[in-house]
C-alpha positions as CSV (number, residue, x, y, z in Angstrom):
1,M,0.0,0.0,0.0
2,S,1.3,3.5,-0.9
3,A,2.0,6.0,1.9
4,K,-0.9,8.2,0.7
5,L,-3.4,5.3,0.7
6,Q,-2.2,4.4,4.2
7,H,-2.8,7.9,5.4
8,I,-6.3,7.8,3.9
9,Q,-7.0,4.6,5.8
10,N,-5.6,6.2,9.0
11,L,-7.9,9.2,8.6
12,R,-10.9,6.9,8.2
13,H,-9.9,5.0,11.4
14,I,-9.5,8.2,13.3
15,F,-12.9,9.4,12.2
16,Q,-14.6,6.1,13.1
17,R,-13.1,6.1,16.6
18,S,-13.9,9.7,17.2
19,A,-17.6,9.1,16.3
20,E,-17.7,6.1,18.6
21,S,-16.4,8.2,21.5
22,V,-19.6,10.2,21.5
23,R,-22.0,7.3,21.4
24,P,-24.6,7.7,24.1
25,A,-23.5,4.7,26.2
26,Q,-20.1,6.3,26.6
27,L,-21.4,9.8,27.4
28,L,-24.4,9.0,29.7
29,S,-22.3,6.8,32.0
30,E,-21.3,6.8,35.7
31,T,-17.7,7.6,34.5
32,N,-19.2,11.0,33.5
33,Q,-21.1,11.4,36.7
34,Y,-24.5,10.2,35.5
35,I,-25.5,7.8,38.3
36,L,-29.0,7.1,37.2
37,R,-29.6,3.9,39.1
38,P,-31.8,4.8,42.1
39,Q,-29.8,4.9,45.4
40,P,-31.6,4.3,48.7
41,S,-30.9,6.7,51.6
42,E,-29.2,5.4,54.8
43,D,-32.5,4.9,56.5
44,G,-33.9,3.3,53.4
45,R,-36.9,5.7,53.2
46,R,-35.9,7.7,50.2
47,L,-34.6,7.1,46.7
48,S,-32.4,9.4,44.6
49,I,-30.2,9.6,41.5
50,Q,-27.1,11.6,41.0
51,I,-26.6,13.9,37.9
52,Q,-23.3,15.7,37.6
53,G,-22.9,15.8,41.4
54,K,-26.5,17.0,42.0
55,T,-29.1,14.8,43.8
56,L,-32.6,14.4,42.5
57,D,-35.1,12.8,44.9
58,I,-37.3,10.3,43.0
59,T,-39.1,8.9,46.1
60,R,-42.6,7.9,45.2
61,K,-42.2,9.6,41.8
62,H,-43.2,8.2,38.4
63,C,-40.5,8.7,35.8
64,H,-41.2,9.2,32.1
65,V,-39.0,9.7,29.1
66,V,-39.4,11.4,25.7
67,G,-36.7,11.8,23.2
68,F,-36.0,13.0,19.6
69,G,-32.9,12.9,17.6
70,K,-30.2,10.7,16.1
71,A,-28.6,9.8,19.5
72,V,-31.6,9.4,21.7
73,L,-32.1,5.6,21.3
74,G,-28.8,4.9,23.0
75,M,-29.6,7.4,25.8
76,A,-33.0,5.8,26.3
77,V,-31.4,2.4,26.6
78,Q,-29.1,3.6,29.3
79,L,-32.0,5.4,31.2
80,E,-34.4,2.4,31.1
81,K,-31.6,0.1,32.2
82,S,-30.8,2.3,35.1
83,L,-34.3,3.4,36.3
84,G,-35.9,-0.1,35.9
85,N,-39.5,-0.1,37.0
86,R,-39.3,3.5,38.1
87,L,-39.7,4.3,34.4
88,V,-43.4,4.0,33.6
89,S,-43.9,5.5,30.1
90,G,-42.0,7.0,27.2
91,V,-42.1,8.1,23.6
92,L,-39.1,8.3,21.2
93,S,-38.8,9.9,17.8
94,I,-35.8,8.5,16.0
95,P,-34.6,8.4,12.3
96,V,-36.2,5.7,10.1
97,G,-34.0,2.5,10.0
98,T,-32.3,3.2,13.4
99,R,-33.4,0.0,15.1
100,Q,-32.5,-2.1,12.1
101,R,-29.1,-0.5,11.8
102,F,-28.3,-1.3,15.4
103,R,-30.0,-4.6,15.8
104,D,-26.7,-6.3,16.8
105,V,-25.5,-3.6,19.1
106,P,-26.5,-4.3,22.7
107,E,-26.0,-0.8,23.9
108,M,-28.6,0.3,21.4
109,Q,-31.3,-2.3,22.1
110,L,-34.3,-1.6,24.3
111,P,-35.6,-4.7,26.1
112,T,-38.4,-6.6,24.4
113,N,-40.8,-5.6,27.2
114,S,-39.8,-1.9,27.1
115,I,-42.5,0.5,28.0
116,I,-41.1,3.1,25.5
117,E,-43.1,3.7,22.4
118,I,-40.9,4.1,19.3
119,F,-41.7,6.2,16.2
120,E,-39.2,6.0,13.3
121,G,-39.5,8.8,10.8
122,A,-37.8,11.8,9.1
123,P,-36.1,10.0,6.2
124,N,-33.2,12.1,4.9
125,N,-33.6,14.4,7.9
126,Q,-37.0,15.7,6.5
127,P,-40.1,15.7,8.8
128,D,-42.9,13.3,7.9
129,E,-46.2,12.0,9.2
130,Q,-44.5,9.5,11.6
131,A,-42.4,12.3,13.1
132,L,-45.5,14.5,13.4
133,Q,-47.4,11.7,15.2
134,A,-44.5,11.3,17.6
135,A,-44.4,15.1,18.3
136,Q,-48.1,15.0,19.1
137,R,-47.7,12.1,21.5
138,I,-44.7,13.7,23.2
139,K,-46.5,17.0,23.8
140,A,-49.6,15.1,25.1
141,L,-47.5,13.1,27.5
142,A,-45.8,16.3,28.8
143,A,-49.1,18.0,29.3
144,N,-50.3,15.2,31.6
145,M,-47.4,15.6,34.1
146,T,-48.3,16.2,37.8
147,E,-46.3,16.9,40.9
148,N,-45.8,13.1,41.2
149,D,-44.0,12.9,37.8
150,I,-40.5,13.5,36.5
151,L,-40.0,14.0,32.8
152,F,-36.7,13.1,31.2
153,V,-36.2,14.7,27.9
154,L,-33.5,13.3,25.6
155,I,-32.3,15.7,22.9
156,S,-29.8,15.4,20.1
157,G,-28.9,16.5,16.6
158,G,-31.7,15.8,14.1
159,G,-34.3,16.6,16.8
160,S,-35.8,19.4,14.8
161,A,-36.8,17.2,11.9
162,L,-38.1,14.5,14.3
163,L,-40.2,16.8,16.4
164,P,-42.4,18.7,13.9
165,L,-45.5,20.2,15.3
166,P,-46.5,23.3,13.2
167,R,-48.7,26.1,14.6
168,T,-52.4,25.4,14.1
169,S,-52.9,27.4,11.0
170,L,-49.8,25.9,9.3
171,K,-49.5,22.6,7.3
172,L,-46.4,20.5,7.8
173,S,-45.7,20.6,4.0
174,E,-45.7,24.4,4.1
175,K,-43.3,24.5,7.0
176,M,-41.0,22.0,5.4
177,Q,-40.9,23.9,2.1
178,L,-40.0,27.2,3.8
179,V,-37.3,25.6,5.9
180,R,-35.9,23.8,2.9
181,R,-35.8,27.1,0.9
182,L,-34.0,28.8,3.7
183,A,-31.4,25.9,3.9
184,N,-30.8,26.1,0.1
185,C,-29.9,29.7,0.5
186,G,-27.0,28.7,2.8
187,A,-28.6,29.8,6.1
188,S,-26.8,28.6,9.2
189,I,-28.4,26.1,11.6
190,D,-29.0,28.9,14.1
191,E,-31.0,30.8,11.5
192,M,-33.0,27.8,10.4
193,N,-33.8,27.0,14.0
194,V,-35.0,30.5,14.7
195,L,-37.6,30.0,11.9
196,R,-38.5,26.5,13.1
197,I,-39.2,27.9,16.6
198,A,-41.4,30.7,15.2
199,L,-43.5,28.2,13.3
200,S,-43.7,25.5,16.0
201,D,-46.1,24.6,18.8
202,I,-43.5,22.5,20.7
203,K,-40.0,24.2,20.2
204,G,-38.5,27.2,21.8
205,G,-39.3,26.1,25.3
206,R,-42.9,25.1,24.6
207,L,-42.4,21.4,25.5
208,A,-41.1,22.3,28.9
209,A,-43.9,24.7,29.3
210,A,-46.4,22.0,28.5
211,A,-44.8,19.9,31.4
212,R,-44.8,22.8,33.9
213,N,-46.9,20.8,36.4
214,A,-44.2,18.1,36.7
215,F,-42.0,17.7,39.8
216,A,-39.0,18.1,37.5
217,V,-38.1,18.2,33.8
218,V,-34.6,16.9,33.2
219,S,-33.1,17.3,29.7
220,F,-30.0,15.4,28.5
221,V,-28.5,17.1,25.4
222,I,-25.9,15.9,22.9
223,S,-24.9,19.0,21.0
224,D,-24.8,19.3,17.2
225,V,-24.6,23.1,17.1
226,V,-21.5,25.3,17.2
227,G,-21.0,26.7,20.7
228,D,-23.5,24.3,22.3
229,P,-26.4,26.8,22.6
230,V,-29.1,24.8,24.4
231,D,-31.8,27.1,23.2
232,I,-31.0,26.3,19.5
233,I,-30.1,22.5,19.6
234,A,-33.1,20.7,18.2
235,S,-34.7,24.2,18.3
236,G,-34.7,24.3,22.1
237,P,-37.9,22.5,23.1
238,T,-37.1,22.8,26.8
239,C,-35.3,26.1,26.8
240,C,-36.4,29.7,26.0
241,A,-34.0,31.9,24.0
242,L,-30.8,32.7,26.0
243,A,-29.3,35.2,23.6
244,K,-30.6,37.9,21.4
245,R,-30.7,36.7,17.8
246,L,-32.3,37.8,14.6
247,S,-36.1,37.3,14.6
248,A,-37.6,34.9,12.2
249,K,-38.8,37.8,10.0
250,E,-35.3,39.3,10.0
251,V,-33.8,35.9,8.9
252,L,-36.3,35.6,6.1
253,E,-35.7,39.1,5.0
254,K,-31.9,38.6,5.0
255,Y,-32.4,35.8,2.4
256,E,-35.1,37.7,0.5
257,L,-37.8,35.1,1.3
258,F,-40.2,37.2,3.4
259,A,-41.9,39.4,0.8
260,D,-43.5,36.5,-1.2
261,L,-44.7,34.5,1.8
262,P,-48.5,33.7,1.9
263,E,-50.4,36.0,4.2
264,H,-51.1,33.3,6.9
265,I,-47.4,32.5,7.2
266,R,-46.4,36.1,7.3
267,V,-48.8,36.6,10.2
268,L,-47.2,33.8,12.2
269,V,-43.7,35.0,11.5
270,E,-44.6,38.6,12.6
271,Q,-46.5,37.5,15.7
272,P,-44.7,38.4,19.0
273,E,-43.9,35.4,21.2
274,V,-46.3,34.7,24.0
275,K,-44.1,34.1,27.1
276,A,-46.8,32.0,28.9
277,E,-46.5,29.5,26.1
278,M,-42.8,29.2,26.4
279,E,-41.9,29.6,30.1
280,P,-40.6,26.2,31.3
281,A,-41.3,24.4,34.6
282,R,-39.8,25.9,37.7
283,N,-37.7,22.7,38.2
284,N,-36.3,22.6,34.6
285,Y,-32.8,21.2,34.5
286,I,-30.7,21.0,31.3
287,Y,-27.4,19.0,31.1
288,M,-25.0,19.0,28.2
289,V,-24.0,15.3,28.0
290,G,-21.6,15.5,25.0
291,D,-20.3,17.7,22.2
292,N,-17.6,17.8,19.6
293,R,-14.9,18.5,22.1
294,V,-15.2,14.9,23.2
295,A,-14.8,13.7,19.6
296,T,-11.8,16.0,18.9
297,A,-10.0,14.9,22.1
298,Q,-10.5,11.2,20.9
299,A,-9.1,12.2,17.5
300,V,-5.9,13.5,19.2
301,Q,-5.4,10.1,20.9
302,E,-6.0,8.2,17.7
303,A,-3.7,10.5,15.7
304,L,-0.8,9.9,18.1
305,Q,-1.3,6.2,17.7
306,C,-1.0,6.7,13.9
307,G,2.3,8.5,14.3
308,Y,1.0,12.0,13.6
309,N,1.4,15.3,15.5
310,P,-2.2,16.4,16.1
311,F,-3.4,19.9,16.7
312,I,-7.1,20.9,17.4
313,A,-7.4,24.1,15.3
314,S,-11.1,24.7,15.9
315,T,-14.3,23.2,17.2
316,T,-16.4,26.0,15.9
317,V,-16.0,25.8,12.2
318,E,-18.7,27.7,10.4
319,G,-19.2,29.5,7.0
320,E,-20.1,28.6,3.5
321,V,-18.2,25.7,1.9
322,Q,-16.5,27.8,-0.8
323,E,-15.3,30.3,1.7
324,L,-13.8,27.5,3.8
325,V,-12.0,26.1,0.8
326,S,-10.5,29.5,0.1
327,Q,-9.5,29.9,3.7
328,Y,-7.8,26.4,3.8
329,K,-6.0,27.0,0.5
330,D,-4.6,30.3,1.8
331,F,-3.5,28.7,5.1
332,L,-1.8,25.8,3.3
333,Q,0.1,28.2,1.1
334,D,1.1,30.3,4.1
335,L,2.3,27.2,5.8
336,C,4.3,26.1,2.8
337,S,5.9,29.6,2.5
338,F,6.8,29.5,6.2
339,R,8.5,26.2,5.9
340,K,10.5,27.5,2.9
341,G,11.6,30.5,4.8
342,A,9.6,32.9,2.6
343,L,7.3,33.9,5.5
344,D,8.4,34.7,9.1
345,E,6.7,33.8,12.3
346,H,5.2,37.3,12.8
347,E,3.6,37.3,9.3
348,L,2.3,33.7,9.8
349,K,0.6,34.8,13.0
350,K,-1.1,37.7,11.3
351,R,-2.5,35.3,8.6
352,F,-3.4,32.5,11.1
353,P,-7.1,31.8,10.3
354,F,-8.0,30.4,13.7
355,D,-8.2,31.8,17.2
356,A,-5.0,33.9,17.7
357,R,-4.8,32.6,21.3
358,I,-3.8,29.2,20.1
359,F,-1.1,30.3,17.7
360,Q,1.8,29.7,20.0
361,H,0.6,26.2,20.6
362,F,0.2,25.6,16.9
363,L,3.8,26.9,16.3
364,K,5.1,24.4,18.9
365,T,3.3,21.6,17.1
366,L,4.7,22.8,13.8
367,L,8.3,22.8,15.2
368,M,7.6,19.3,16.6
369,C,6.8,18.1,13.1
370,E,10.1,19.5,11.8
371,R,12.0,17.8,14.6
372,T,10.3,14.4,14.5
373,K,9.6,14.3,10.7
374,K,6.1,13.2,11.5
375,P,3.0,14.6,9.6
376,L,0.9,17.4,11.0
377,L,-2.8,16.6,11.5
378,L,-5.1,19.6,11.9
379,I,-8.3,18.6,13.6
380,L,-11.4,20.8,13.0
381,A,-15.0,20.4,13.9
382,G,-18.2,22.4,13.4
383,E,-21.0,22.8,10.9
384,P,-20.4,24.6,7.6
385,T,-23.2,25.5,5.2
386,V,-23.5,24.9,1.4
387,K,-25.4,26.8,-1.2
388,V,-27.4,24.5,-3.4
389,T,-27.0,25.5,-7.1
390,G,-28.2,22.4,-8.9
391,T,-30.5,19.4,-8.8
392,G,-27.9,16.8,-7.9
393,L,-27.3,14.9,-4.7
394,G,-24.7,15.9,-2.1
395,G,-24.0,17.4,1.3
396,R,-21.7,20.0,2.7
397,N,-19.0,17.4,3.6
398,Q,-18.8,15.8,0.2
399,E,-18.8,19.2,-1.6
400,L,-16.2,20.6,0.7
401,A,-14.0,17.5,0.1
402,L,-14.4,17.7,-3.7
403,R,-13.7,21.4,-3.9
404,L,-10.6,21.0,-1.7
405,A,-9.5,18.0,-3.8
406,L,-9.6,20.2,-6.9
407,A,-7.6,22.9,-5.1
408,L,-5.0,20.4,-4.0
409,Y,-4.7,18.9,-7.4
410,E,-4.1,22.3,-9.0
411,N,-1.2,23.2,-6.7
412,A,1.9,21.1,-6.8
413,D,2.9,22.3,-3.3
414,F,-0.2,20.5,-1.9
415,E,0.5,17.0,-3.3
416,N,1.1,15.6,0.2
417,V,-2.0,17.1,1.7
418,I,-5.0,14.8,2.5
419,F,-8.4,15.9,3.7
420,L,-11.4,14.1,5.2
421,S,-14.7,15.7,6.0
422,A,-17.6,13.8,7.4
423,G,-20.7,14.1,9.7
424,T,-20.5,12.3,13.0
425,D,-24.1,11.2,12.5
426,G,-23.1,9.2,9.4
427,I,-25.3,11.2,7.0
428,D,-24.3,14.1,4.8
429,G,-27.2,15.9,3.2
430,P,-29.9,13.6,1.7
431,T,-27.4,10.8,1.0
432,P,-26.2,7.6,2.6
433,A,-22.6,8.9,2.8
434,A,-21.1,10.5,5.9
435,G,-18.6,12.5,3.8
436,A,-15.6,12.0,1.6
437,I,-11.8,12.2,1.1
438,G,-10.2,15.2,-0.6
439,C,-6.7,14.9,-2.2
440,D,-5.0,15.1,-5.5
441,L,-5.6,11.4,-6.1
442,V,-9.4,12.0,-6.3
443,I,-9.0,14.3,-9.3
444,S,-6.2,12.4,-11.0
445,D,-8.1,9.1,-10.7
446,F,-11.2,10.8,-12.1
447,L,-9.3,12.2,-15.1
448,K,-7.5,8.9,-15.7
449,N,-10.4,6.5,-15.3
450,T,-13.2,8.5,-17.0
451,S,-11.4,10.3,-19.9
452,M,-13.1,13.5,-18.7
453,S,-11.7,16.9,-17.9
454,L,-11.6,19.4,-15.1
455,N,-14.6,21.0,-16.6
456,N,-16.6,17.9,-15.8
457,V,-15.6,18.2,-12.1
458,Q,-16.8,21.7,-12.1
459,A,-20.1,20.5,-13.7
460,Y,-20.6,18.1,-10.8
461,L,-20.1,21.0,-8.4
462,Q,-22.3,23.4,-10.3
463,N,-25.1,20.8,-10.2
464,S,-24.5,20.2,-6.4
465,D,-23.9,16.5,-7.3
466,S,-20.8,15.7,-5.2
467,Y,-22.4,12.4,-4.0
468,N,-22.7,11.0,-7.5
469,F,-19.2,12.2,-8.4
470,Y,-17.8,10.1,-5.5
471,K,-20.2,7.2,-6.0
472,N,-19.1,6.8,-9.6
473,L,-15.4,7.2,-9.0
474,N,-13.5,3.9,-8.5
475,G,-16.6,2.2,-7.0
476,G,-16.9,4.8,-4.3
477,E,-13.3,4.4,-3.1
478,Y,-13.1,7.9,-1.7
479,H,-16.5,8.0,0.0
480,V,-16.7,7.8,3.8
481,L,-19.6,5.4,4.5
482,T,-20.5,4.5,8.0
483,G,-24.3,4.3,8.1
484,H,-26.2,5.8,11.0
485,T,-23.7,6.1,13.9
486,G,-26.3,6.6,16.6
487,T,-24.9,10.0,17.6
488,N,-24.4,13.5,16.3
489,V,-21.9,16.2,17.3
490,M,-21.7,18.0,13.9
491,D,-18.9,17.4,11.4
492,L,-15.3,16.5,11.8
493,Q,-12.6,17.6,9.4
494,F,-9.0,16.3,9.3
495,L,-6.3,18.1,7.3
496,L,-3.2,15.9,7.1
497,I,0.0,17.6,5.9
498,A,2.4,14.7,5.3
């Protein structure tokens, strides 16, 4: 195997292990201070559980669970296993095919006599009737809480699509169409969730508000949003807005979508929020169970095992894919110039595209590479956006990888750079791929094996068809395919400079 192919294999391995590190069973564990098995008091009269060092009294309380998202099945398994017969009801909304995908994974299997009702829906991360039914059941369960009930709410990435409950005057198809139009404009996940909240009867704190009569509402969250804002993850069903953001109307106006909205949708978007509908229960507790910092830390450990010098450059990557490609190209060129002595340390620091506070750490890693002759692995994580310009199939990770592959092919200085970009949920856009590899081999193999030109690569990009580009190239050799991973902490990117 050539050195370059070995590096590609190593990057796949690092990604796989990083995604596994944020599986719910690892996150919602006693090691991380989630002691969910009821513990009797010394006199045996009371029962309690421990969450991040805090005690929750569950004596004579009925426990219930609801959940929505790509990682909630694993969390529910842990919760039911721990609470036993203290758990008396539950409803989960999970992606279609999840149970089949994990049928042989014990940590993802509810017992055959589980009291939890399962809905599988939202194919390709798009709301559907199943997800709508689940949302109705979840809100109804929350509304029936009393002082004798504790509601556990499991939340993870994909939760917005799996918890669709449009306002009374709005059809699900109308809401989906508007959110899709906004996404195709390249809107950020924050902006899309602002719109989803404005059009929802369950998001933006409304689920917790429905459960306000409960003894406690306890949310366990796995973050798929940059910065881990709990009011935005899955559109914040148990949390009112914490920060001032653009209103839904301002978001739609920004992308020139407001003016041509039907009247009944414009009325909804312009309506002021009714605080009574959104104020959560007094005992509303939210815990961040896991995020991409866990995954990037695991990536560091795996990279060391592969003989690389790893450096976490950012866990908050955002921006449109083409802008990121330009940024990464410039950075690679600056790095090349620095190594050739054409750029000094002061100038490199001025051009450093990441947080300036970590530059000295980066410089030490770079010098370590020179001394040890080991490759540098930049580890990045976050959630870019992509503008859809055609009718093809793809996602932000595959398009980012393909655009960067083209840039690497066109510059001889970058022949030893290899890139991987993939979603930790195992799904990139409406495709079965998690992401793809980007390096000069991708383009050279395409030109050699298809008798096509670089113009054909550009045609794939113009048609937003990165999925079919990779699928048709060498039998999908450069695709990253994992299937559903059972978790979601956004995307991981690895930039290896060999």
